[in-house]
Phi, psi and omega in degrees: 000002182259000182299136184295344177271353186288155168299158171304139193303324180296324182287329174296318184293312174306314178295323176304308183294328174294318181293321177296321177293315182298328176283355180081006184278339169235122191255159184304133181085349185295143175266123179290156173303163174302143192297325176291323179289322183290320179298318176296319177300318179277352179074035179228171180281159178294326179299315180294318180295316182296326176291322177301311187289328176293325178291316172303320179293320178296329182277354176083024182251003180212139169257122185246105185261124179297128181078002185233314181142188180249125184243131183292138170238096182295131177221156182257350188249038183275135180276086181258153173309313183260033181301327176272355181271116191251013180256135179228159166308158181295331179271004176105152170071206181107128181277122175293136160229167186220133172254117181283126178265324188196138167227112184226138172277121185226161170298140183295135180288145186292340181278002181271146174290151181309135174200148176070188184242348183267159173277348184241165182216148167281114178265124178240118173257134188225154162250121180256134182247156170239120185046042173078001182264124178305127185221333183215125169267130190235138175227116188245137178236111178258130181306131186298340184293344180278345183205122179284340183209148179199132179229169175301324183292341183279337190277150173248174180296326173264109183293321184294326174288328175293311184300322185285315189278325185255333183249353187068021182250115177263117178282120180265333179198161178225155181237116187247147168223143183250138174207187174240137179205156185283151175296132184290161186291350180268004182297129181290163181295332185282351174280148191292336184243147186275160175303140182091349179288128178293137175203178179290129181243123178256121177251136186227141168251124179257125186251146179284172177306323181280358172104354180286142171288109189255334187207145174235133183225156171219145185225120171272120187264116175288101191278006171277351184228341187216173177202163183270132181233131173232121179254131182250125178227000000 
């Protein structure tokens, strides 16, 4: 949680709890443990936990009752950092983190769907973990017109947050397709599956708020530890 690309710790905790709520692992009306006990369980300070709980309260997910405790209010319309991240541990939830493997400007591969206006794209390869367990091998292509320069040091753990805050690009919706494909040969040894192993592949087109195709990505999901989840409400 101390990686320089990571979200602030309190926001990591807030996002983790949102994903636990969405997965049904923390239910509507449930009372959270006393703050000091909960902070100790999570290995964080009480101050950090209180900032996370304040964030949940602001998002309408928590009732803080003086003298009684903190009670969950489940909602379907929460504006979360990982609102579009739909891979969870098999038991549900899991805090996403990302290890950046490579950032390179490349000609757009011929096998990608059409997107953007430039002939080139920024290719970002990452290994994503859920609760520190390697779960998704990710390859992202952002149309090069959105950034003249990009390095590993520029990126944050949430690419959509980076796009919004640094590039002025807000992702408004996504379109996902699922298939089975072999793990690519650039998979690091720390990923759970060997190169060539067939696994679940999630392919995504990300649209700007204005409706333009801005990004295409693909993620190889290790189905021994995680799965793709779409909840319709």
